[in-house]
BAFI-3210 file (N, C-alpha, C; in Angstrom, 3 decimals, decimal comma, padded with zeros to 6 digits):
// residues 257
n [1|2|3|4|5|6|7|8|9|10|11|12|13|14|15|16|17|18|19|20|21|22|23|24|25|26|27|28|29|30|31|32|33|34|35|36|37|38|39|40|41|42|43|44|45|46|47|48|49|50|51|52|53|54|55|56|57|58|59|60|61|62|63|64|65|66|67|68|69|70|71|72|73|74|75|76|77|78|79|80|81|82|83|84|85|86|87|88|89|90|91|92|93|94|95|96|97|98|99|100|101|102|103|104|105|106|107|108|109|110|111|112|113|114|115|116|117|118|119|120|121|122|123|124|125|126|127|128|129|130|131|132|133|134|135|136|137|138|139|140|141|142|143|144|145|146|147|148|149|150|151|152|153|154|155|156|157|158|159|160|161|162|163|164|165|166|167|168|169|170|171|172|173|174|175|176|177|178|179|180|181|182|183|184|185|186|187|188|189|190|191|192|193|194|195|196|197|198|199|200|201|202|203|204|205|206|207|208|209|210|211|212|213|214|215|216|217|218|219|220|221|222|223|224|225|226|227|228|229|230|231|232|233|234|235|236|237|238|239|240|241|242|243|244|245|246|247|248|249|250|251|252|253|254|255|256|257]
n.u [-266,217|-265,948|-267,013|-264,843|-262,646|-261,402|-261,361|-262,969|-262,004|-263,888|-263,091|-260,437|-257,146|-255,343|-252,042|-249,740|-248,602|-245,855|-245,108|-245,953|-244,265|-241,793|-242,138|-242,087|-242,738|-243,781|-243,172|-241,178|-237,852|-234,828|-232,378|-229,082|-226,215|-224,033|-225,049|-225,546|-227,503|-229,387|-230,433|-232,836|-232,376|-234,474|-235,684|-236,497|-238,459|-237,396|-234,742|-233,784|-234,010|-232,147|-229,785|-229,790|-229,471|-226,976|-225,319|-223,641|-223,758|-221,335|-220,405|-218,125|-216,349|-214,505|-211,923|-210,201|-208,510|-207,156|-207,054|-208,824|-211,575|-213,156|-212,748|-214,101|-216,743|-216,837|-216,606|-218,937|-220,719|-220,324|-221,643|-224,282|-224,532|-224,251|-226,512|-228,404|-229,809|-227,896|-225,921|-222,609|-220,147|-217,045|-214,153|-211,768|-208,725|-207,323|-204,080|-201,538|-200,094|-198,378|-195,148|-193,745|-192,462|-193,685|-196,341|-195,936|-195,126|-197,508|-198,943|-200,518|-202,250|-201,129|-202,041|-204,798|-204,013|-205,701|-207,295|-207,018|-204,938|-206,210|-206,070|-206,424|-207,517|-209,007|-211,505|-213,141|-214,611|-216,532|-219,951|-221,156|-220,010|-218,792|-217,316|-215,141|-213,825|-211,764|-212,170|-210,402|-209,980|-212,634|-212,800|-212,100|-209,598|-206,096|-205,023|-207,154|-207,849|-205,536|-205,815|-208,138|-207,046|-205,470|-207,081|-207,173|-206,928|-209,202|-211,100|-210,514|-211,234|-213,860|-214,858|-216,172|-218,606|-221,985|-221,988|-223,243|-222,511|-221,439|-220,835|-219,107|-218,115|-215,645|-215,324|-213,787|-215,323|-218,644|-220,040|-217,691|-217,427|-219,150|-221,103|-219,973|-217,633|-218,566|-220,147|-218,311|-216,846|-218,361|-217,684|-215,715|-217,121|-218,826|-217,157|-216,443|-218,815|-220,418|-223,079|-224,360|-225,391|-227,161|-228,257|-230,394|-233,174|-233,730|-233,103|-234,749|-236,385|-234,206|-232,369|-233,173|-233,075|-232,096|-231,298|-229,037|-225,576|-224,514|-222,921|-223,261|-225,392|-227,811|-226,238|-224,684|-223,385|-221,727|-219,157|-218,157|-214,962|-213,676|-210,982|-209,726|-209,987|-212,637|-215,085|-217,032|-220,540|-223,369|-225,548|-224,315|-222,907|-225,047|-226,278|-224,346|-224,500|-227,088|-226,734|-225,094|-226,852|-228,829|-227,475|-226,830|-229,364|-230,048|-228,106|-228,889|-231,442|-230,778|-229,293|-231,221|-232,472]
n.v [-044,252|-041,837|-038,579|-037,435|-037,867|-040,322|-043,810|-044,815|-046,795|-049,334|-050,632|-050,733|-051,208|-054,152|-055,052|-056,877|-060,292|-060,338|-057,720|-057,625|-059,437|-058,224|-055,998|-053,261|-049,865|-047,192|-044,870|-045,290|-044,823|-046,445|-047,690|-046,860|-049,022|-048,164|-046,319|-044,991|-046,327|-045,692|-047,200|-046,565|-047,148|-049,072|-048,260|-050,076|-050,938|-053,172|-053,172|-050,869|-051,590|-053,643|-052,235|-050,779|-052,742|-053,648|-051,566|-051,502|-050,366|-049,028|-049,485|-048,313|-049,676|-048,426|-048,693|-048,529|-050,747|-051,877|-054,089|-055,828|-055,681|-053,648|-054,428|-056,881|-055,996|-054,584|-056,584|-058,033|-056,046|-055,762|-057,998|-057,207|-055,002|-056,260|-057,715|-056,292|-055,927|-055,185|-053,712|-053,400|-054,235|-052,946|-053,628|-051,759|-050,834|-048,181|-046,605|-047,658|-045,792|-046,109|-047,324|-050,629|-051,749|-050,494|-051,347|-054,052|-054,016|-053,199|-055,416|-055,808|-057,575|-058,858|-057,190|-058,177|-059,635|-059,769|-057,558|-054,582|-051,598|-048,294|-045,550|-042,027|-040,855|-042,884|-042,858|-041,420|-042,952|-044,224|-044,843|-044,597|-044,356|-046,046|-045,438|-046,834|-046,989|-047,119|-045,556|-042,717|-041,077|-040,146|-039,362|-040,018|-042,497|-041,736|-042,731|-042,898|-040,206|-039,145|-040,212|-038,886|-036,345|-036,540|-036,140|-033,735|-032,878|-033,961|-032,509|-029,945|-030,210|-030,768|-033,348|-035,246|-034,239|-034,500|-037,263|-040,047|-040,956|-042,842|-043,923|-046,350|-047,732|-048,543|-048,974|-048,984|-049,237|-048,906|-045,733|-044,855|-043,510|-044,219|-042,651|-040,004|-040,392|-040,867|-038,546|-036,446|-036,940|-036,100|-033,591|-033,954|-034,923|-032,774|-030,688|-031,698|-031,652|-033,870|-036,304|-037,072|-040,147|-041,436|-044,310|-044,162|-045,454|-047,648|-050,308|-051,664|-053,237|-054,233|-052,205|-050,720|-052,286|-052,928|-054,933|-056,319|-055,849|-053,944|-052,622|-049,748|-047,201|-044,574|-043,250|-045,080|-048,452|-050,296|-051,555|-053,032|-053,285|-053,858|-055,006|-055,701|-058,373|-059,071|-060,288|-059,240|-059,237|-061,185|-059,504|-057,045|-057,532|-058,096|-055,619|-054,174|-055,453|-054,723|-051,943|-051,842|-052,841|-050,908|-048,558|-049,279|-049,333|-046,615|-045,465|-046,579|-045,486|-042,768|-042,846|-043,291|-040,937]
n.w [-042,293|-039,804|-038,663|-037,504|-039,061|-038,997|-038,046|-035,083|-032,496|-030,867|-028,562|-026,045|-027,122|-026,513|-025,338|-027,375|-027,037|-027,312|-026,727|-024,112|-022,866|-023,203|-021,695|-022,243|-023,245|-025,371|-024,086|-022,262|-021,494|-022,408|-020,051|-019,830|-019,880|-018,439|-016,710|-013,496|-010,888|-007,985|-005,101|-002,650|000,712|002,829|005,928|008,642|011,546|012,786|011,910|013,112|015,784|015,868|015,458|017,802|019,787|019,100|019,820|022,496|025,809|028,087|031,380|033,556|036,256|038,578|040,847|044,045|046,102|049,028|050,815|049,665|050,155|048,907|046,309|046,200|046,417|044,005|042,051|042,452|041,856|039,148|038,178|038,621|036,863|034,366|034,316|033,068|029,948|027,067|028,283|029,383|031,810|032,934|034,634|036,455|038,108|040,054|039,828|042,123|044,772|046,851|047,818|047,221|049,479|051,621|051,341|051,780|054,436|055,540|055,213|052,947|050,460|047,212|044,132|042,060|039,003|036,800|036,667|035,082|035,327|035,174|032,888|032,970|030,620|029,525|030,630|028,998|027,176|028,601|029,463|031,862|035,261|038,095|041,096|043,461|046,789|049,783|053,028|054,291|057,054|056,826|054,197|050,674|049,829|049,382|047,022|045,209|045,138|043,994|041,471|040,551|040,542|038,333|036,170|034,860|032,144|030,984|032,374|031,386|028,708|029,008|028,939|030,517|031,169|032,027|032,268|034,083|037,471|040,350|043,800|045,870|049,000|051,572|055,037|058,321|060,673|062,182|061,747|060,782|058,402|056,272|055,007|054,881|053,420|050,881|050,319|050,498|048,293|046,207|045,308|043,384|041,199|040,737|039,797|037,375|036,089|036,154|036,696|039,739|040,968|043,373|045,314|046,953|048,696|047,192|047,317|048,991|051,856|053,316|053,512|055,655|057,901|061,252|062,860|062,375|061,577|058,848|055,936|053,718|052,338|051,579|049,758|048,427|047,878|050,509|052,750|055,846|057,097|059,459|061,363|059,127|058,688|058,522|056,323|053,450|053,950|052,810|052,428|052,039|049,685|048,005|047,940|046,562|044,082|043,399|043,152|040,890|038,924|039,084|038,291|035,670|034,533|034,732|033,044|030,640|030,240|030,003|027,650|025,785|025,534]
ca.u [-265,375|-266,764|-266,791|-263,552|-261,586|-260,795|-262,181|-262,870|-262,142|-264,890|-262,476|-259,021|-256,281|-254,496|-250,716|-249,483|-247,834|-244,444|-244,955|-246,133|-243,060|-240,690|-242,432|-241,689|-243,758|-243,194|-242,797|-240,120|-236,528|-233,922|-231,324|-227,771|-225,526|-223,089|-225,736|-225,665|-228,815|-229,233|-231,610|-233,014|-232,561|-235,685|-235,413|-237,613|-238,358|-236,517|-233,343|-233,436|-233,820|-230,888|-228,713|-229,808|-228,910|-225,554|-224,587|-223,573|-223,311|-220,253|-220,321|-216,811|-216,271|-213,126|-211,800|-208,943|-208,745|-205,888|-207,165|-209,728|-212,997|-213,785|-212,690|-215,195|-217,962|-216,755|-216,862|-220,373|-221,378|-220,224|-222,740|-225,516|-224,528|-224,431|-227,852|-229,257|-229,529|-227,288|-224,966|-221,412|-219,347|-215,599|-213,452|-210,442|-208,204|-206,493|-202,685|-201,075|-199,140|-197,447|-194,091|-193,958|-192,006|-194,706|-197,472|-195,538|-195,151|-198,919|-199,522|-201,501|-202,045|-200,839|-203,203|-205,220|-203,483|-206,725|-207,937|-205,994|-204,919|-206,843|-205,500|-207,506|-208,163|-209,908|-212,852|-213,902|-215,486|-217,529|-221,286|-221,420|-218,845|-218,949|-216,014|-215,107|-212,590|-211,868|-212,120|-209,245|-210,445|-213,912|-212,701|-211,556|-208,178|-205,208|-204,808|-208,264|-207,742|-204,466|-206,364|-208,987|-206,165|-204,858|-208,096|-207,227|-207,160|-210,623|-211,831|-210,278|-211,981|-215,258|-215,142|-217,023|-219,852|-223,227|-221,892|-223,689|-221,480|-221,815|-219,744|-219,251|-217,017|-215,312|-214,855|-213,418|-216,327|-219,856|-219,722|-216,338|-217,391|-219,950|-221,768|-219,101|-216,665|-219,247|-220,597|-217,167|-216,341|-219,236|-217,011|-214,981|-218,106|-219,365|-216,230|-216,449|-220,156|-221,013|-224,357|-224,263|-226,535|-227,241|-229,236|-231,538|-233,634|-234,273|-232,759|-235,862|-236,450|-232,917|-231,659|-233,644|-232,983|-231,065|-231,044|-227,717|-224,666|-224,173|-222,518|-224,137|-226,213|-228,462|-225,234|-224,119|-223,048|-220,603|-218,777|-217,335|-213,781|-213,173|-209,517|-209,246|-210,300|-214,069|-215,451|-218,338|-221,684|-224,188|-226,392|-223,455|-222,644|-226,303|-226,482|-223,439|-225,098|-228,235|-226,254|-224,660|-228,044|-229,509|-226,717|-226,983|-230,678|-229,980|-227,317|-229,689|-232,498|-230,153|-228,860|-232,413|-232,984]
ca.v [-043,207|-040,901|-037,163|-037,021|-038,101|-041,647|-044,791|-044,800|-048,185|-049,483|-051,167|-050,414|-052,226|-054,850|-055,289|-058,222|-061,105|-059,945|-056,468|-057,917|-060,113|-057,261|-055,059|-051,924|-049,004|-046,137|-043,726|-045,692|-044,717|-047,486|-047,269|-047,239|-049,995|-047,516|-045,306|-045,394|-046,301|-045,682|-047,683|-045,945|-048,205|-049,010|-048,365|-050,708|-050,935|-054,259|-052,802|-049,894|-052,323|-054,383|-051,275|-050,389|-053,834|-053,757|-050,488|-051,845|-049,317|-049,451|-048,932|-048,554|-049,806|-047,998|-048,791|-048,785|-051,679|-052,303|-055,421|-056,670|-055,508|-052,863|-055,248|-057,864|-055,269|-054,230|-057,769|-058,338|-054,949|-056,103|-058,931|-056,433|-054,217|-057,122|-058,272|-055,422|-056,186|-054,105|-052,961|-054,160|-053,689|-053,069|-053,394|-051,126|-050,331|-046,984|-046,910|-047,605|-044,703|-046,507|-048,240|-052,033|-052,067|-050,009|-052,268|-055,298|-053,753|-053,098|-056,740|-055,712|-058,646|-058,369|-056,838|-059,200|-059,254|-059,737|-056,235|-053,640|-050,216|-047,371|-044,226|-041,039|-040,606|-043,989|-042,548|-040,737|-043,859|-044,809|-044,239|-044,340|-044,768|-046,290|-045,331|-047,462|-046,702|-047,123|-044,237|-042,239|-039,931|-039,657|-038,985|-041,078|-042,817|-040,881|-043,314|-042,468|-038,751|-038,915|-040,494|-037,750|-035,209|-036,746|-035,967|-032,317|-032,676|-034,256|-031,335|-028,837|-030,470|-031,018|-034,674|-036,052|-033,519|-035,223|-038,707|-040,432|-041,597|-043,157|-044,335|-047,395|-047,465|-049,458|-048,315|-049,938|-049,401|-048,104|-044,339|-044,586|-042,749|-044,784|-041,565|-038,854|-040,746|-040,692|-037,182|-035,559|-037,233|-035,482|-032,411|-034,360|-034,995|-031,436|-029,897|-032,264|-031,547|-035,201|-036,466|-038,010|-041,059|-042,232|-045,395|-043,911|-046,657|-048,516|-051,706|-052,289|-053,271|-054,539|-050,953|-050,130|-053,227|-052,579|-056,076|-056,852|-054,810|-054,021|-051,368|-049,211|-046,051|-044,045|-042,740|-046,174|-049,684|-050,164|-052,730|-052,814|-054,144|-054,167|-054,949|-056,224|-059,797|-059,260|-060,410|-058,652|-060,125|-061,363|-058,324|-055,997|-057,907|-057,950|-054,186|-053,789|-055,958|-053,854|-050,648|-052,033|-052,954|-049,609|-047,628|-049,707|-048,870|-045,161|-045,204|-046,982|-044,487|-041,536|-043,046|-043,287|-039,570]
ca.w [-041,697|-039,059|-038,893|-036,974|-040,025|-038,834|-037,344|-033,621|-032,025|-029,818|-027,344|-025,875|-027,705|-025,560|-025,902|-027,885|-026,099|-027,406|-025,988|-022,699|-022,388|-023,156|-020,613|-022,665|-023,831|-026,189|-023,250|-021,339|-022,109|-021,925|-019,137|-020,343|-019,031|-017,539|-015,913|-012,099|-010,244|-006,534|-004,387|-001,338|001,711|003,626|007,360|009,325|013,003|013,206|011,690|014,142|017,029|015,763|015,671|019,205|020,567|018,782|020,496|023,910|026,723|028,974|032,730|034,147|037,709|038,827|042,298|044,748|047,200|049,631|051,411|048,895|050,463|047,833|045,089|046,257|046,048|042,585|041,225|042,559|041,156|037,720|037,909|038,547|035,619|033,203|034,350|032,249|028,535|026,305|029,099|029,736|032,910|032,765|035,899|036,432|039,373|039,895|040,159|043,509|045,015|047,905|047,376|047,570|050,831|052,557|051,223|052,437|055,879|055,919|054,953|051,867|049,482|045,858|043,318|041,103|037,689|035,745|036,644|034,617|035,804|034,243|032,636|033,055|029,327|029,185|031,121|027,951|026,428|029,506|029,467|033,285|036,049|039,522|041,752|044,775|047,523|051,242|053,659|055,048|057,844|056,328|052,778|049,833|049,975|048,585|045,694|044,356|044,964|043,026|040,144|040,172|040,246|037,010|035,123|034,495|030,712|030,762|032,877|030,459|027,474|029,389|028,400|031,395|031,458|031,768|032,510|035,420|038,289|041,723|044,687|046,878|049,931|052,660|056,261|059,357|061,720|062,098|062,010|060,310|057,159|055,185|054,280|054,606|052,379|049,594|049,977|050,267|046,946|045,203|044,746|042,179|040,116|040,480|038,988|036,020|035,521|036,083|037,377|040,853|041,021|044,600|045,192|047,818|049,396|046,142|047,599|049,699|053,322|053,941|053,775|056,913|059,019|062,234|063,736|062,061|061,089|057,420|055,323|052,687|052,704|050,377|048,818|047,648|048,589|051,427|053,517|057,032|057,031|060,787|061,409|057,849|058,562|058,269|054,920|053,140|054,152|051,612|052,243|051,481|048,292|047,263|047,732|045,483|042,837|043,117|042,668|039,509|038,084|039,108|037,449|034,279|034,097|034,559|031,838|029,483|030,040|029,515|026,261|024,937|025,470]
c.u [-266,272|-266,372|-265,434|-262,411|-260,909|-261,731|-261,945|-263,045|-263,138|-264,304|-261,010|-258,185|-255,399|-253,142|-250,579|-248,661|-246,366|-244,184|-245,036|-244,887|-241,901|-240,890|-242,029|-242,883|-243,051|-242,722|-241,663|-238,784|-235,642|-232,848|-230,002|-227,069|-224,614|-223,725|-225,930|-227,107|-228,595|-230,533|-231,672|-233,255|-233,825|-235,340|-236,648|-237,392|-237,398|-235,056|-232,889|-233,183|-232,507|-229,703|-228,620|-229,161|-227,406|-224,724|-224,604|-223,062|-222,252|-220,339|-218,953|-216,945|-214,807|-212,908|-210,346|-209,269|-207,405|-205,956|-208,222|-211,203|-213,733|-213,799|-213,801|-216,531|-217,980|-217,107|-218,321|-221,190|-221,391|-221,350|-224,062|-225,627|-224,887|-225,730|-228,848|-228,858|-228,940|-226,288|-223,824|-220,671|-217,870|-214,923|-212,080|-210,025|-207,382|-205,066|-202,398|-200,057|-198,122|-196,373|-194,320|-193,560|-192,999|-195,916|-197,165|-195,580|-196,589|-199,668|-200,659|-201,237|-201,728|-202,122|-203,511|-204,790|-204,540|-207,470|-206,888|-206,068|-205,514|-206,009|-206,654|-208,252|-209,136|-211,328|-213,741|-214,901|-216,540|-218,863|-221,740|-220,232|-219,240|-217,558|-216,090|-213,779|-212,829|-211,782|-210,754|-209,685|-211,707|-213,917|-212,129|-210,063|-207,345|-204,995|-205,921|-208,216|-206,654|-204,956|-207,257|-208,136|-205,514|-205,830|-208,204|-207,503|-208,619|-211,488|-211,704|-211,122|-213,456|-215,746|-216,166|-218,354|-221,065|-223,163|-222,391|-222,592|-222,005|-220,618|-220,126|-217,978|-216,779|-214,824|-214,546|-214,542|-217,608|-219,508|-218,341|-216,265|-218,191|-220,631|-220,803|-218,086|-217,276|-219,559|-219,455|-216,559|-217,172|-218,583|-216,261|-215,921|-218,605|-218,455|-216,111|-217,821|-220,836|-222,295|-224,215|-225,543|-226,472|-228,266|-230,464|-231,888|-234,262|-233,984|-233,864|-235,684|-235,099|-232,093|-231,985|-233,501|-231,830|-230,765|-229,751|-226,885|-224,389|-223,783|-223,505|-225,002|-226,943|-227,473|-224,658|-223,812|-221,840|-220,349|-217,994|-216,176|-213,284|-211,659|-208,884|-209,604|-211,783|-214,334|-216,795|-219,452|-222,481|-225,064|-225,582|-223,139|-223,899|-226,608|-225,576|-223,980|-226,286|-227,777|-225,767|-225,832|-228,767|-228,803|-226,833|-228,322|-230,711|-229,231|-228,123|-230,782|-231,925|-229,746|-230,027|-233,065|-234,236]
c.v [-042,208|-039,486|-036,708|-037,282|-039,436|-042,561|-044,703|-046,227|-048,255|-049,988|-050,799|-051,570|-052,836|-055,090|-056,719|-058,978|-060,744|-058,678|-056,711|-058,555|-059,151|-056,253|-053,649|-051,182|-047,908|-044,966|-044,049|-045,654|-045,816|-046,890|-047,767|-048,140|-049,326|-046,435|-045,814|-045,340|-046,421|-046,135|-047,021|-047,029|-047,986|-049,230|-048,926|-050,667|-052,010|-053,912|-051,776|-050,585|-053,082|-053,467|-050,895|-051,457|-053,925|-052,714|-050,736|-050,667|-049,879|-048,711|-049,306|-048,645|-049,604|-047,950|-048,816|-049,678|-052,144|-053,735|-056,301|-056,470|-054,751|-053,670|-056,293|-057,206|-054,985|-055,415|-058,186|-057,272|-055,198|-057,048|-058,188|-055,634|-055,100|-057,909|-057,442|-055,594|-054,951|-053,271|-053,884|-053,460|-053,944|-052,696|-052,779|-050,805|-049,079|-047,333|-046,789|-046,483|-045,047|-047,443|-049,653|-052,349|-051,596|-050,939|-053,595|-055,145|-053,685|-054,402|-056,685|-056,818|-058,069|-058,101|-057,960|-058,800|-059,134|-058,406|-055,198|-052,290|-049,311|-046,106|-043,236|-040,878|-041,711|-043,744|-041,965|-041,653|-044,516|-044,085|-043,920|-044,890|-044,944|-046,320|-045,955|-047,237|-046,849|-045,705|-043,966|-040,962|-039,295|-039,207|-040,159|-041,286|-041,987|-041,418|-042,897|-040,965|-038,411|-039,191|-039,354|-036,531|-035,327|-036,519|-034,523|-032,059|-032,950|-033,098|-030,174|-028,986|-030,767|-032,386|-035,449|-035,393|-034,382|-036,716|-039,030|-041,173|-041,839|-043,661|-045,569|-047,399|-048,623|-048,640|-049,378|-050,244|-048,661|-046,665|-043,953|-043,888|-043,318|-043,692|-040,441|-039,150|-040,572|-039,226|-036,190|-035,785|-036,564|-034,249|-032,753|-034,398|-033,607|-030,629|-030,425|-032,116|-032,887|-035,262|-037,500|-038,827|-041,869|-043,345|-045,161|-045,152|-047,640|-049,990|-052,424|-052,313|-053,509|-053,289|-050,409|-051,053|-052,861|-053,737|-056,804|-055,734|-055,016|-052,640|-050,927|-048,094|-045,581|-043,518|-043,843|-047,379|-049,459|-051,450|-052,284|-053,804|-054,567|-053,997|-055,485|-057,676|-060,054|-059,294|-059,720|-059,676|-060,224|-060,136|-057,177|-056,272|-057,733|-056,482|-053,671|-054,243|-055,093|-052,508|-050,740|-052,088|-051,614|-048,613|-047,996|-049,244|-047,373|-044,812|-045,518|-045,960|-043,179|-041,666|-042,997|-041,911|-039,379]
c.w [-041,024|-039,354|-038,398|-037,917|-039,829|-038,086|-035,845|-033,113|-030,877|-028,513|-027,302|-026,388|-026,633|-026,173|-026,368|-026,876|-026,130|-026,622|-024,484|-022,103|-022,258|-022,049|-020,955|-023,187|-024,579|-025,357|-022,286|-022,044|-021,560|-021,022|-019,661|-019,345|-018,023|-016,677|-014,490|-011,640|-008,750|-005,889|-003,019|-000,301|002,521|005,090|008,036|010,822|013,482|013,011|012,712|015,478|017,029|016,003|017,147|020,082|020,354|019,523|022,003|024,730|027,664|030,312|033,293|035,670|038,075|040,336|042,763|045,930|047,750|050,143|050,740|049,147|049,354|046,536|045,059|045,918|044,552|041,695|041,290|041,836|039,648|037,311|037,764|037,270|034,437|033,250|033,561|030,787|027,851|027,067|029,522|030,869|032,645|034,080|035,663|037,862|039,091|040,310|041,656|043,649|046,101|047,354|047,903|049,008|051,892|052,540|051,911|053,953|056,399|055,694|053,932|050,848|048,103|045,083|042,316|039,693|036,597|035,670|036,257|035,319|034,733|034,088|032,547|031,737|028,922|029,677|030,036|027,256|027,312|029,361|030,890|034,062|037,510|040,146|043,147|045,468|049,026|051,787|054,279|055,757|057,253|054,888|051,984|050,087|049,007|047,175|044,724|044,118|043,952|041,608|039,676|039,815|038,870|035,858|034,640|033,025|030,351|031,244|031,899|029,200|027,734|028,902|029,221|031,727|031,095|031,989|033,922|036,170|039,696|042,501|045,499|047,716|050,898|053,848|057,308|060,313|061,375|062,467|061,526|058,973|056,010|054,357|053,920|053,505|050,998|049,320|049,855|048,884|045,854|044,579|043,460|040,967|039,732|039,565|037,562|035,352|035,360|036,912|038,489|040,937|042,319|044,421|046,062|048,630|048,413|046,379|048,360|051,205|053,986|054,225|055,166|058,114|059,943|063,183|063,379|061,442|059,605|056,920|054,261|053,224|051,455|049,336|047,939|048,514|049,487|052,179|054,746|056,993|058,400|060,831|060,126|057,625|058,275|056,769|054,671|053,355|052,860|051,364|051,648|050,011|047,436|046,985|046,614|044,131|042,421|042,560|041,225|038,549|037,976|038,193|035,973|033,716|033,859|033,275|030,582|029,194|029,497|028,048|025,288|024,855|026,283]
res [x|x|x|x|x|x|x|x|x|x|x|x|x|x|x|x|x|x|x|x|x|x|x|x|x|x|x|x|x|x|x|x|x|x|x|x|x|x|x|x|x|x|x|x|x|x|x|x|x|x|x|x|x|x|x|x|x|x|x|x|x|x|x|x|x|x|x|x|x|x|x|x|x|x|x|x|x|x|x|x|x|x|x|x|x|x|x|x|x|x|x|x|x|x|x|x|x|x|x|x|x|x|x|x|x|x|x|x|x|x|x|x|x|x|x|x|x|x|x|x|x|x|x|x|x|x|x|x|x|x|x|x|x|x|x|x|x|x|x|x|x|x|x|x|x|x|x|x|x|x|x|x|x|x|x|x|x|x|x|x|x|x|x|x|x|x|x|x|x|x|x|x|x|x|x|x|x|x|x|x|x|x|x|x|x|x|x|x|x|x|x|x|x|x|x|x|x|x|x|x|x|x|x|x|x|x|x|x|x|x|x|x|x|x|x|x|x|x|x|x|x|x|x|x|x|x|x|x|x|x|x|x|x|x|x|x|x|x|x|x|x|x|x|x|x|x|x|x|x|x|x|x|x|x|x|x|x]
***
């Protein structure tokens, strides 16, 4: 016996095999069967990426088309939007304001049933909006203006503030309003606090070519309808597709902060 009043072991005592199997110690309190335990979830980079991919952005393409020219641009624009990963395009038409007998007299074809009419309140869920319309004396057609006039509640609640938006147009002739139809429409966006997104000259060299006639301007895609029988050219359709892709990219960057 040493001076300390007891034997001092020369080596640390190892647990017995029974103790090792039980995995218990004298300092560990047992957990009652009815006691709640909460596991803290682990957030990994892969799970964050999965959530990001799952949250699809929506670009609304809202248009009025009497003879189908603007609608053809809209459908090609949809292709451009959906060429960007994580972004979906949704086509809508605004309500017609002319009676059927007037449309028949004007030889306007029937509206495509697969494109639904939009209600103003539906704009609230869009992440970006592209508005398309023909010109009437250098301004948007009355049908589109009537739709904008129906967005008063959204204006009151400031629902559309900060949403990016752009325009695409149809005119009868060169100098018939490809630019003025778009820039006079900017007032609608300004009063809602929306962000006007022009395409500038991002389409490349074809924007500047003058050896053939084509619609479109830095304000947005465009088509010349002539007397109504002229079809959109491939360059006009390609510009519409580019605008869709461009807007989808802008919406995606804005969503990422």
